[in-house]
TORKENU-145941 format. One record per atom (N, C-alpha, C): residue in one letter; y, z, x. Coordinates in steps of 0.02 Angstrom, whole numbers, padded with zeros to 5 digits, always signed. Atoms other than C-alpha are relative to their C-alpha. Layout:
<rs>
aYZX
...
</rs>
This chain:
<rs>
m-00046-00031-00068
m-00307-04595-00865
m+00070+00014-00033
g-00037-00045+00016
g-00180-04467-00875
g+00065-00037+00057
r-00052+00035-00051
r+00006-04536-00792
r+00015+00022+00062
e-00003-00017-00055
e+00042-04523-00624
e+00037+00024+00019
n-00068-00035-00020
n+00141-04383-00539
n+00034-00023+00064
k-00017+00017-00079
k+00254-04475-00416
k+00025+00034+00056
l-00005-00028-00041
l+00295-04325-00348
l-00052+00035+00044
l+00072-00031-00031
l+00124-04256-00315
l-00016-00061+00059
s+00000+00050-00043
s+00102-04426-00231
s+00013-00004+00057
l-00056-00008-00068
l+00241-04418-00109
l-00034+00064+00042
l+00027-00049-00078
l+00196-04241-00037
l-00053+00008+00008
l+00045+00035-00035
l+00032-04312-00014
l+00009-00033+00070
r-00009+00022-00028
r+00098-04433+00077
r+00040+00046+00076
e-00041-00037-00065
e+00208-04317+00190
e-00053+00054+00045
i+00044-00053-00036
i+00058-04195+00206
i-00037-00049+00055
e+00050+00048-00044
e-00042-04341+00286
e+00030-00013+00066
q-00039+00020-00046
q+00102-04381+00390
q+00012+00029+00048
s-00022-00040-00034
s+00141-04216+00460
s-00067+00013+00055
p+00059+00002-00048
p+00029-04176+00628
p-00039+00054-00020
s+00047-00054+00019
s-00026-04012+00557
s-00045+00011-00066
h+00032+00020+00077
h-00068-04100+00393
h+00030+00041-00061
t-00017-00058+00047
t+00030-03955+00287
t+00080-00032-00001
i-00063-00019-00001
i+00196-03913+00230
i+00024+00059-00016
s-00008-00074+00014
s+00288-03762+00227
s+00004+00011-00084
c-00029-00002+00059
c+00304-03684+00043
c+00064-00014-00005
e-00089+00009+00036
e+00500-03688+00049
e-00001-00065-00014
h-00004+00078+00008
h+00486-03875+00067
h-00035-00028-00059
y+00045+00005+00051
y+00355-03882-00065
y+00055+00007-00059
m-00053-00035+00062
m+00479-03781-00185
m+00048-00045+00001
t-00053+00028+00000
t+00620-03872-00130
t-00001-00102-00020
q+00011+00067+00006
q+00546-04066-00164
q+00000+00015-00083
a+00027+00005+00071
a+00458-03995-00345
a+00061+00024-00017
l-00048+00001+00036
l+00631-03926-00400
l+00057-00025+00012
y-00076+00016-00013
y+00767-04007-00317
y-00005-00098+00030
h+00006+00081-00023
h+00703-04191-00270
h+00042-00039-00043
p-00064+00036+00053
p+00854-04315-00317
p-00044-00023-00066
q+00020+00074+00039
q+00711-04429-00423
q-00037+00059-00050
w+00067-00036+00031
w+00550-04297-00498
w+00016+00072+00015
g+00008-00077-00029
g+00610-04120-00441
g+00024+00031-00052
y+00011-00007+00077
y+00606-04028-00608
y+00086+00026-00018
y-00090+00010+00008
y+00810-03974-00598
y+00037-00072-00012
q-00043+00070+00004
q+00859-04153-00588
q-00025-00043-00058
r+00042+00034+00040
r+00728-04223-00722
r+00055+00000-00071
d-00029-00004+00045
d+00815-04274-00878
d-00027+00051-00066
r+00003-00025+00056
r+00753-04161-01010
r+00018+00088+00002
l-00035-00078+00016
l+00794-03986-01082
l-00044+00045+00025
k+00046-00071-00044
k+00749-03808-00966
k-00007+00034-00043
v-00013-00038+00044
v+00828-03701-01087
v+00004+00024-00057
g+00005+00002+00070
g+00813-03636-01262
g-00053-00005-00017
k+00069+00047+00054
k+00678-03673-01376
k-00015-00030+00009
e+00039+00087-00029
e+00649-03840-01337
e-00004-00004+00068
g+00022-00006-00106
g+00642-03792-01147
g-00063+00033+00013
d+00068-00035-00053
d+00531-03696-01030
d+00013+00083-00026
f-00003-00065+00006
f+00624-03524-01044
f+00071+00010-00016
y-00050-00027+00014
y+00767-03418-01097
y+00041+00039+00054
t-00041-00040-00035
t+00921-03369-00995
t+00044+00047-00054
s-00029-00063+00065
s+01050-03203-01070
s+00042-00054-00035
p-00038+00039+00039
p+01186-03330-01110
p-00044-00054-00076
v+00018+00034+00076
v+01065-03426-01235
v-00027+00049-00037
v+00020-00065+00052
v+01011-03278-01307
v+00047+00009-00053
s-00044-00019+00063
s+01161-03227-01374
s+00085-00021+00037
p-00075+00013-00019
p+01379-03279-01343
p+00011+00082+00006
i-00023-00072-00008
i+01380-03087-01346
i-00005+00022+00062
f+00016-00027-00089
f+01316-03084-01161
f+00076-00018+00032
a-00043+00013-00027
a+01464-03179-01112
a+00074+00041-00017
r-00064-00044+00050
r+01585-03093-01216
r+00007+00067+00044
s+00012-00084-00042
s+01532-02927-01119
s+00013-00025+00046
l-00010+00019-00091
l+01528-03031-00943
l+00078-00023-00012
g-00038+00021-00013
g+01693-03099-00982
g+00059+00045+00001
k-00048-00065-00006
k+01783-02925-01016
k-00012+00031+00064
k+00027-00024-00062
k+01703-02868-00877
k+00048-00029+00064
l-00052+00027-00040
l+01777-03008-00761
l+00077+00020+00004
l-00082-00022+00010
l+01973-02971-00840
l-00014+00075+00050
e+00012-00062-00025
e+01927-02801-00791
e+00011-00008+00088
m+00025+00024-00073
m+01869-02843-00601
m+00068-00027+00016
s-00043+00044-00034
s+02017-02976-00576
s+00080+00065-00014
r-00041-00011+00020
r+02153-02845-00655
r+00056+00010+00067
d-00053-00012-00052
d+02242-02815-00488
d-00009-00077+00067
f-00016+00095-00032
f+02250-03017-00444
f+00046-00027-00061
d-00058+00051+00028
d+02415-03115-00483
d-00058-00060-00039
q+00025+00069+00012
q+02306-03283-00494
q-00080+00018+00028
w+00063+00010-00037
w+02115-03296-00470
w-00052-00052-00029
q+00050+00051+00007
q+01967-03407-00485
q-00076+00016-00005
v+00055-00044+00025
v+01803-03409-00549
v-00047-00064+00059
v+00044+00053-00019
v+01658-03507-00454
v-00087+00012-00038
e+00047-00007+00060
e+01495-03525-00568
e-00066-00051+00049
l+00062+00027-00037
l+01332-03549-00444
l-00053-00031-00041
g+00047+00040+00049
g+01206-03689-00537
g+00029+00032-00082
a-00015-00019+00074
a+01294-03689-00709
a-00027-00029-00043
g+00044+00034+00067
g+01140-03776-00814
g+00032-00031-00038
d-00034+00036+00062
d+01206-03824-00977
d+00084+00002-00018
g-00068-00017-00016
g+01389-03754-00955
g+00005+00049-00066
r-00002-00040+00040
r+01353-03637-01102
r+00039+00048+00020
l-00014-00076-00028
l+01389-03452-01002
l+00094-00033+00019
c-00096+00016-00019
c+01591-03559-00937
c+00021+00000-00075
a-00033-00008+00045
a+01615-03620-01115
a+00002+00077-00047
h+00002-00040+00017
h+01565-03452-01194
h+00077+00058+00026
l-00028-00047-00022
l+01666-03336-01067
l+00083-00045-00013
w-00077+00056+00006
w+01836-03491-01092
w+00007+00028-00062
e-00032-00011+00081
e+01818-03428-01294
e+00024+00054-00015
v-00032-00055-00011
v+01838-03242-01245
v+00081+00000+00028
w-00070-00024-00031
w+01980-03262-01118
w+00051-00033-00045
e-00045+00019+00036
e+02069-03370-01253
e+00024+00043-00070
q+00006-00060+00029
q+02026-03240-01377
q+00056+00048+00001
i-00046-00091-00033
i+02118-03080-01282
i+00034-00034+00049
g-00065-00001-00040
g+02229-03160-01186
g-00001-00008+00075
g+00027-00020-00058
g+02186-03187-00974
g-00047-00062+00014
g+00040+00047-00016
g+02063-03290-00888
g+00025-00015+00091
p-00019+00041-00040
p+02063-03385-00715
p+00033-00047+00012
q-00032+00031-00019
q+02165-03483-00633
q-00038-00112-00009
r+00003+00061-00010
r+02055-03634-00605
r-00093+00043-00021
y+00064-00039-00013
y+01840-03605-00660
y-00048-00067+00038
y+00039+00058-00019
y+01729-03709-00542
y-00081+00011-00002
l+00085-00004+00022
l+01558-03766-00565
l-00041-00042+00034
l+00036+00041-00091
l+01453-03798-00400
l-00066-00033-00070
e+00054+00026+00021
e+01308-03922-00484
e-00006-00059+00039
t+00045+00035-00013
t+01186-04028-00417
t-00045-00029-00027
s+00036+00007+00048
s+01097-04075-00561
s+00055-00058-00035
k-00019+00050+00011
k+01146-04266-00627
k+00027+00015-00071
y+00010-00010+00071
y+01089-04211-00794
y+00025+00042-00014
h-00011-00015+00009
h+01142-04052-00789
h+00093-00002-00014
r-00061-00008-00010
r+01320-04110-00762
r+00012-00039-00073
c+00002+00022+00045
c+01316-04222-00898
c-00006+00040-00078
l-00008-00080+00057
l+01263-04059-01021
l+00057+00029+00011
q-00074-00034+00003
q+01423-03989-00944
q+00057-00031-00040
s-00056+00083+00007
s+01528-04161-00971
s+00006+00010-00075
d-00002+00022+00092
d+01475-04159-01170
d+00037+00089-00006
r-00005-00072+00030
r+01507-03947-01186
r+00064+00004-00001
l-00072-00018-00004
l+01648-03932-01101
l+00063-00031+00027
q-00080+00042+00024
q+01768-04081-01121
q+00065+00014+00023
p-00075+00003+00006
p+01921-04024-01162
p+00012+00049+00049
l-00020-00042-00031
l+01918-03891-01037
l+00013-00037+00077
l+00006+00068-00066
l+01868-04031-00888
l+00056-00044-00002
t-00053+00010+00014
t+02004-04118-00964
t+00061+00029+00025
s-00071-00036-00009
s+02141-04003-00948
s+00007+00049+00052
d+00012-00023-00075
d+02084-03946-00766
d-00011+00071+00005
r+00039-00064-00004
r+02025-03789-00796
r-00063+00024+00028
c+00077+00018-00020
c+01859-03835-00766
c+00008-00059+00071
q+00006+00039-00047
q+01822-03926-00610
q-00078+00000+00037
w+00063+00002-00032
w+01639-03976-00522
w+00025-00007+00076
i-00006-00002-00057
i+01618-03954-00342
i-00074-00035+00018
d+00064-00014-00041
d+01489-03977-00223
d-00024+00019+00056
q+00011-00029-00053
q+01506-03876-00100
q+00042+00060-00001
l-00050-00049-00001
l+01597-03706-00073
l+00065-00006+00029
s-00074+00035-00034
s+01734-03795+00052
s+00039-00006-00066
d-00070+00014+00050
d+01823-03858-00114
d+00004+00034-00025
v-00026-00063+00048
v+01848-03691-00184
v+00088+00011+00020
c-00066+00000-00009
c+02058-03680-00155
c+00000+00065+00020
r+00011-00059-00036
r+02059-03525-00018
r+00053+00057-00032
k-00069-00031+00004
k+02222-03462-00078
k-00004+00058-00048
e-00019-00064+00047
e+02183-03356-00233
e-00087+00039+00016
p+00045-00016-00008
p+02047-03240-00236
p-00078-00033-00065
v+00054+00037+00033
v+01884-03292-00303
v-00041+00059-00037
i+00051-00025+00045
i+01745-03210-00425
i-00057-00046-00023
v+00057+00047+00009
v+01568-03296-00398
v-00044+00031-00041
i+00048-00006+00041
i+01453-03286-00534
i-00074-00012+00023
s+00058+00017-00016
s+01280-03306-00494
s-00038+00024-00043
n+00027-00016+00048
n+01181-03297-00644
n-00086-00049-00007
e+00041+00034-00010
e+00999-03330-00638
e-00005-00053+00074
f-00008+00052-00051
f+01041-03439-00454
f-00050+00026+00061
f+00049-00011-00055
f+00927-03356-00327
f-00062-00013-00027
d+00066+00002+00022
d+00778-03350-00424
d-00031-00064+00006
a+00002+00053+00006
a+00795-03535-00411
a-00016-00032+00069
l-00019+00018-00110
l+00795-03547-00213
l-00080-00014+00008
p+00075-00024-00059
p+00653-03592-00107
p-00026+00040+00029
v+00019-00076-00073
v+00556-03453-00020
v-00062-00043+00020
h+00051-00012-00018
h+00436-03432+00092
h-00045+00033-00023
r+00053-00039+00029
r+00277-03374+00069
r-00040+00052+00077
v+00041-00029-00069
v+00209-03229+00209
v-00051+00041-00035
r+00065-00044-00003
r+00054-03132+00235
r-00004+00044+00055
r+00013-00044-00065
r+00022-02989+00356
r-00070-00020+00007
g+00078+00026-00011
g-00147-03056+00427
g-00006+00078+00042
e+00031-00032-00041
e-00260-02969+00535
e+00027+00002+00085
r-00022+00050-00048
r-00175-03035+00691
r+00073-00008+00012
g-00043-00005+00000
g-00003-03029+00642
g+00037-00039-00073
w-00043+00041+00071
w+00130-03133+00505
w-00039-00075+00010
e+00035+00056+00030
e+00060-03286+00429
e+00034-00010-00037
l-00041+00031+00068
l+00144-03404+00343
l+00000-00058-00031
g+00055+00036+00057
g+00089-03503+00178
g+00037-00057+00003
v+00005+00064-00006
v+00080-03686+00191
v-00035-00059-00042
v+00019+00040+00068
v+00042-03819+00075
v-00057-00068+00032
t+00035+00055-00038
t-00108-03925+00113
t-00040-00041-00056
k+00010+00049+00060
k-00200-04067+00016
k-00086+00064-00014
s+00091-00040+00048
s-00376-03981-00084
s-00047-00025+00027
t+00069-00003-00031
t-00552-03987-00052
t-00012-00108+00005
d+00014+00081+00022
d-00561-04180-00147
d+00045-00037+00026
g-00019+00040-00015
g-00408-04244-00066
g+00043-00022-00054
q-00028+00030+00058
q-00324-04268-00230
q+00052+00031-00026
g-00056-00054+00004
g-00208-04120-00251
g+00019+00048+00045
l-00015-00049-00044
l-00145-03984-00164
l-00011+00071-00008
a+00038-00042-00010
a-00192-03806-00097
a+00047+00047+00031
e-00054-00057-00027
e-00111-03642-00019
e-00056+00001+00067
d+00053-00033-00043
d-00181-03594+00144
d+00064+00035+00040
f-00049-00021-00020
f-00096-03483+00274
f-00002-00007+00072
c+00004+00019-00078
c-00072-03498+00472
c+00065+00052+00036
s-00032+00004-00040
s+00012-03450+00617
s+00060-00014-00006
p-00063+00022-00004
p+00209-03459+00605
p+00013-00039+00073
p-00021+00022-00071
p+00288-03559+00747
p+00043+00074+00030
t-00011-00071-00025
t+00366-03434+00872
t+00094+00019-00051
y-00076+00003+00047
y+00554-03492+00785
y-00008+00053-00066
m-00010-00023+00068
m+00509-03433+00614
m-00047+00080+00000
e+00023-00055-00010
e+00366-03275+00684
e+00069+00062+00022
k-00051-00021-00022
k+00553-03214+00755
k+00028+00045-00056
q-00032-00032+00067
q+00633-03205+00599
q-00031+00025-00050
i+00021-00039+00038
i+00506-03146+00487
i-00007+00075+00029
g-00014-00061-00025
g+00501-02998+00606
g+00054+00026+00006
a-00081-00036+00009
a+00689-02981+00605
a+00010+00023-00083
y-00007-00008+00065
y+00671-02983+00417
y-00024+00058-00019
f+00009-00048+00028
f+00564-02841+00400
f+00032+00059+00041
d-00034-00056-00027
d+00637-02742+00518
d+00071+00006-00052
l-00076-00006+00054
l+00821-02754+00426
l-00025+00023-00065
l+00014-00040+00057
l+00723-02717+00287
l-00047+00091-00009
g+00025-00056-00040
g+00647-02555+00383
g-00074+00018-00038
t+00067-00012+00032
t+00469-02577+00291
t-00039-00066+00043
t+00081+00053-00046
t+00285-02704+00345
t-00013-00007-00067
l+00039+00008+00059
l+00167-02757+00205
l-00091+00024+00017
e+00065-00024+00021
e-00014-02689+00161
e-00036-00080+00058
k+00034+00053-00039
k-00146-02805+00276
k-00030-00052-00064
g+00007+00043+00056
g-00160-02965+00165
g+00042+00007-00058
q-00028-00002+00064
q-00054-02930+00045
q+00072-00067+00017
i-00054+00056-00004
i+00091-03081+00011
i+00055+00013-00044
v-00064-00022+00004
v+00252-03076-00010
v+00069-00092-00012
e-00048+00055-00003
e+00405-03217-00045
e+00058+00042+00033
v-00088-00027-00042
v+00564-03204+00073
v+00040-00065+00022
a-00039+00069+00026
a+00704-03307+00032
a+00048-00026+00057
f-00036+00027-00077
f+00776-03372+00194
f+00064-00039-00038
s-00020+00033+00035
s+00879-03494+00080
s+00063+00040-00029
a-00058-00038+00001
a+00963-03348+00004
a+00061+00013+00046
q-00053+00002-00061
q+01038-03294+00164
q+00037-00049+00019
k-00042+00065-00031
k+01100-03451+00197
k+00060-00017-00048
w-00075+00015+00032
w+01210-03450+00041
w+00050+00050+00000
w-00049-00060-00022
w+01273-03283+00073
w+00056+00003+00058
k-00014+00027-00061
k+01316-03371+00242
k+00080-00006-00017
q-00025+00049+00017
q+01401-03501+00149
q+00066+00039-00048
i-00056-00042+00048
i+01511-03385+00025
i+00042+00040+00044
t-00040-00044-00030
t+01550-03276+00162
t+00053-00065+00060
d-00048+00047-00053
d+01618-03430+00288
d+00064-00041-00055
h-00069+00031+00035
h+01727-03514+00124
h+00038+00053-00016
l-00017-00062+00049
l+01774-03351+00024
l+00041+00050+00047
t-00034-00056-00053
t+01903-03243+00126
t+00018+00066-00061
q-00032-00066+00058
q+01955-03134-00042
q-00053-00028-00061
a+00039+00015+00059
a+01804-03128-00158
a-00042+00059-00032
i+00057-00044+00012
i+01687-03046-00264
i-00057-00022-00029
v+00046+00057+00016
v+01521-03094-00309
v-00056+00028-00027
v+00058-00047+00051
v+01408-03028-00453
v-00044-00042-00015
t+00071+00034-00018
t+01229-03077-00450
t-00041+00016-00062
i+00031-00022+00047
i+01139-03052-00609
i-00060-00064+00008
d+00058+00023-00012
d+00945-03096-00593
d-00082+00061+00002
y+00045-00029+00020
y+00768-03037-00632
y-00037+00012+00077
g+00000-00038-00066
g+00686-02933-00497
g+00015+00075+00026
g-00012-00070+00001
g+00722-02772-00412
g-00002+00024+00086
e-00022-00036-00058
e+00741-02663-00259
e-00068-00026+00035
m+00054+00022-00038
m+00627-02706-00129
m-00093+00052-00008
e+00042-00031+00033
e+00509-02544-00169
e-00048-00037-00060
e+00074+00032+00065
e+00451-02639-00327
e-00015-00070+00010
v-00004+00057-00038
v+00470-02804-00263
v-00069-00014+00036
y+00047-00005-00050
y+00351-02781-00115
y-00050+00051+00004
h+00053-00046+00029
h+00245-02649-00204
h-00067-00026+00032
s+00068+00041-00031
s+00071-02648-00116
s-00039-00012-00054
g+00031+00052+00059
g+00003-02681-00282
g+00003-00051-00023
r-00003+00060+00028
r+00054-02829-00297
r-00019-00054+00046
l+00028+00037-00052
l-00038-02909-00176
l-00007-00096+00019
e-00016+00082-00018
e-00014-03112-00212
e+00060-00010-00047
g-00059+00023+00021
g+00152-03093-00233
g+00038-00027-00073
s-00036-00004+00091
s+00275-03135-00398
s+00036-00081-00013
l-00036+00096+00029
l+00285-03352-00386
l-00038-00006-00054
r+00023+00013+00078
r+00258-03410-00555
r+00035-00053-00036
c-00027+00043+00039
c+00287-03546-00650
c+00007-00025-00077
f-00007-00022+00055
f+00370-03554-00818
f-00017-00088-00038
r-00002+00062+00047
r+00321-03708-00949
r-00013-00005-00064
n+00015-00008+00075
n+00348-03717-01131
n-00005+00071-00046
h-00008-00059+00021
h+00380-03541-01147
h-00058+00051+00039
r+00050-00046-00022
r+00224-03490-01040
r-00012+00009+00054
v-00008-00010-00059
v+00215-03412-00896
v-00096-00007+00059
h+00055-00003-00025
h+00067-03474-00762
h+00009+00011+00079
r+00002+00006-00079
r+00026-03458-00562
r-00007-00060+00035
r+00048+00075-00038
r-00048-03633-00551
r+00085-00032+00037
w-00050+00027-00044
w+00118-03674-00452
w-00001-00052+00050
l-00002+00074-00045
l+00043-03808-00346
l-00028-00077-00044
t+00008+00069+00038
t+00003-03935-00497
t+00056-00017-00030
c-00049+00050+00032
c+00106-04058-00571
c+00062+00031+00027
p-00098-00001-00051
p+00265-04033-00444
p+00033-00024-00037
g-00050+00013+00052
g+00416-04055-00546
g-00012-00010-00071
e-00010-00010+00074
e+00365-04021-00725
e+00003+00075-00026
s-00014-00084+00041
s+00387-03825-00728
s+00027+00036+00050
d-00046-00044-00021
d+00505-03714-00659
d-00042+00045+00051
i+00042-00037-00065
i+00444-03615-00508
i+00060+00035+00004
t-00022-00038-00022
t+00516-03445-00483
t-00019+00058+00040
y+00045-00061-00036
y+00494-03268-00403
y+00042+00055-00008
d-00050-00047+00004
d+00558-03089-00415
d+00047+00018+00059
v-00056+00019-00036
v+00729-03093-00325
v-00012+00086+00050
n+00020-00064-00034
n+00713-02936-00197
n+00082+00005+00009
f-00071+00015-00025
f+00896-02870-00199
f+00017+00055+00039
t+00007-00019-00059
t+00865-02753-00060
t+00021-00061+00048
a-00029+00047-00039
a+00876-02913+00042
a+00057-00043+00004
l-00079+00029+00032
l+01019-02980-00065
l+00035+00047+00050
h-00062-00037-00030
h+01125-02826-00004
h+00001-00003+00043
k-00020+00002-00059
k+01061-02811+00162
k+00034-00046+00038
w-00025+00070-00021
w+01102-02980+00221
w+00096-00011-00016
a-00088+00011+00004
a+01271-02988+00142
a+00037+00063+00025
e-00024-00052-00036
e+01317-02794+00222
e+00007-00035+00067
q-00012+00022-00054
q+01279-02890+00380
q+00060-00041-00005
l-00038+00047+00003
l+01406-03020+00344
l+00066+00038-00023
g-00072-00037+00025
g+01532-02881+00288
g+00042+00011-00057
w-00022-00004+00086
w+01528-02854+00101
w-00018+00050-00013
r+00012-00072+00038
r+01539-02697+00003
r-00025-00012-00053
r+00017+00006+00064
r+01429-02656-00129
r+00052+00028-00049
v-00039-00043+00046
v+01519-02594-00279
v-00042+00033-00045
s+00063-00027+00056
s+01358-02573-00388
s-00074-00042-00023
y+00075+00033+00019
y+01181-02608-00434
y-00030+00037-00057
e+00007-00037+00061
e+01129-02569-00603
e-00062-00038-00033
s+00035+00038+00048
s+00978-02636-00742
s+00073-00046-00027
q-00072+00040+00056
q+01095-02778-00849
q-00019+00046-00065
g+00004-00037+00063
g+01034-02660-00994
g+00087+00036+00014
s-00016-00049+00000
s+01155-02532-00915
s+00064-00025+00005
f-00070+00038-00028
f+01290-02656-00832
f+00023-00022-00094
l-00012+00044+00061
l+01299-02747-01022
l+00017+00076-00047
v-00018-00051+00042
v+01311-02569-01120
v+00077+00020+00025
g-00039-00015-00031
g+01438-02526-00986
g+00089-00047-00027
a-00030+00052+00033
a+01529-02676-01035
a+00053-00004-00056
g-00050-00012+00068
g+01569-02635-01193
g-00067-00031-00064
i+00028+00033+00032
i+01419-02729-01281
i-00018+00011-00074
l+00004-00007+00046
l+01387-02632-01409
l+00028-00002-00066
e-00061+00002+00040
e+01557-02637-01474
e+00003-00063-00029
e-00003+00048+00047
e+01518-02802-01526
e-00044-00015-00061
i+00041+00018+00053
i+01402-02790-01636
i+00028+00026-00084
a-00055-00030+00070
a+01464-02765-01823
a-00036+00064-00011
v+00029-00101+00014
v+01448-02575-01892
v+00001-00016-00068
t+00067-00002+00067
t+01316-02584-02037
t-00031+00027+00034
a+00064-00036-00035
a+01208-02467-02006
a-00067-00030-00029
e+00065+00051+00027
e+01083-02590-02136
e+00011-00077-00012
y-00001+00052+00031
y+01069-02743-02172
y-00052-00045-00064
q+00036+00028+00055
q+00984-02812-02331
q-00042-00045+00007
d+00042+00082-00016
d+00949-02990-02259
d+00002-00005+00062
p+00027-00002-00054
p+00845-02967-02121
p+00041-00053+00052
f-00018+00042-00046
f+00909-03141-02070
f+00077-00039+00002
c-00066+00021+00004
c+01085-03131-02083
c+00035+00003+00049
a-00034+00026-00054
a+01192-03187-01960
a+00020+00079+00045
a-00003-00068-00013
a+01243-02987-01930
a-00066+00006+00018
a+00077-00029-00022
a+01050-02935-01907
a-00022-00033+00064
r+00030+00024-00055
r+01013-03071-01798
r+00056+00006+00081
e-00049-00010-00046
e+01160-03047-01681
e-00016+00082+00038
r+00016-00072-00033
r+01104-02852-01663
r-00065-00004+00038
r+00087+00026-00061
r+00907-02919-01606
r+00027-00030+00041
a-00015+00022-00062
a+00999-03020-01491
a+00015+00037+00059
v-00019-00059-00049
v+01100-02871-01411
v-00055+00036+00006
m+00065-00038-00014
m+00930-02778-01410
m-00044-00028+00027
q+00050+00014-00048
q+00845-02899-01333
q+00016-00001+00086
l-00032+00009-00070
l+00993-02919-01192
l-00014+00064+00044
i-00021-00041-00032
i+00995-02730-01157
i-00075+00047+00000
l+00047-00052+00022
l+00840-02637-01206
l-00048-00018+00067
p+00044-00022-00072
p+00716-02580-01058
p-00063-00069+00001
e+00075+00037+00003
e+00552-02658-01143
e+00013-00091-00004
a-00035+00083+00019
a+00677-02848-01167
a+00002-00004+00051
m-00040+00026-00059
m+00774-02917-01046
m+00023+00063+00041
g-00043-00039-00029
g+00872-02754-01009
g-00021+00036+00066
e+00046-00023-00082
e+00752-02678-00853
e+00006-00030+00033
v+00022+00025-00008
v+00694-02823-00820
v+00052-00048+00070
f-00048+00022-00041
f+00860-02910-00740
f+00036+00048+00021
k-00036-00057-00015
k+00982-02812-00631
k+00058-00052+00013
v-00043+00025-00016
v+01146-02844-00594
v+00047+00038+00057
m-00026-00028-00056
m+01229-02817-00408
m+00059-00038+00001
i-00092+00029+00010
i+01438-02845-00377
i-00011+00029+00057
h-00031-00001-00049
h+01480-02855-00208
h+00073-00021+00008
a-00085+00009+00012
a+01664-02866-00139
a+00006-00018+00076
k-00038-00012-00051
k+01760-02917+00019
k+00056-00042+00000
g-00072+00027+00002
g+01936-02946+00045
g+00034+00032-00051
c-00045+00005+00061
c+01986-02860-00104
c-00020+00080-00022
</rs>
């Protein structure tokens, strides 16, 4: 007999106690990813890298941070002093690599804030960033209201929005339907179902698609990240002069909500394998989706933000000078030497068939 999944037991009890005998997809994801004890991001296990479940750009190569760091210095050239806020800083690798390049070429922020809720990730950050934390150049915060508002802020959102809980929405025969989680037929597991949303949610869904200027094919399912809209509101409320750099996988509405993608994009990563069984073994796999950059921009625009740019990660990194970071050597006799490995890492970050086109970079500014 396998070990008990305590989070699954908790979710089954929540469903039993619910008047509708269901919970929303968004609530399920919140528990599966962020439950204080059993949520995926709260567990004491590696998530990123060879021994984890997936790779991120900072893990692929420090060159990613070197290129980004130079670009951030360029963005901040009109600021006397400035600050950085990294949303969901993971193991602290991006922060460490950014400070390396700033110390090498001169410059950098007055302070680097790490907005991190995971105790496990804070422990990893503490190990990696101890000198920076001790010198007060880095500081943990629990909420954006902890950021000093006197200086301009650059917000780094690197694979942050794709980790937020989402709703699943389907266009049914009679209108919008909301994805919910209920018990499976045998009562031992979980299953997805769709039902008519509450009136307030039906209005919110309708307003969302009106904002996007689109609708769905009948039977089509998509992910809607109202949680991302709330984050934009928080950023706006607490930061009066700021630049937000969003790096994530996904695309514009026409791509993410294409009529050929009838089942949506919700999926899981486990041991570097992708699967769509997101209701099995809650808390043990990363759950993610393709970010709708059109929605992110529309929400930001409503709040007074100006879009500076939107492009693929490959285009952004090439523009930031990543190719200049590669050792100038036509050929490598040893394909396993450091220079050859570095070149392969850069190609993985920028080529369209690798991470270069899947990831997008969008920059917004407000008050500067």
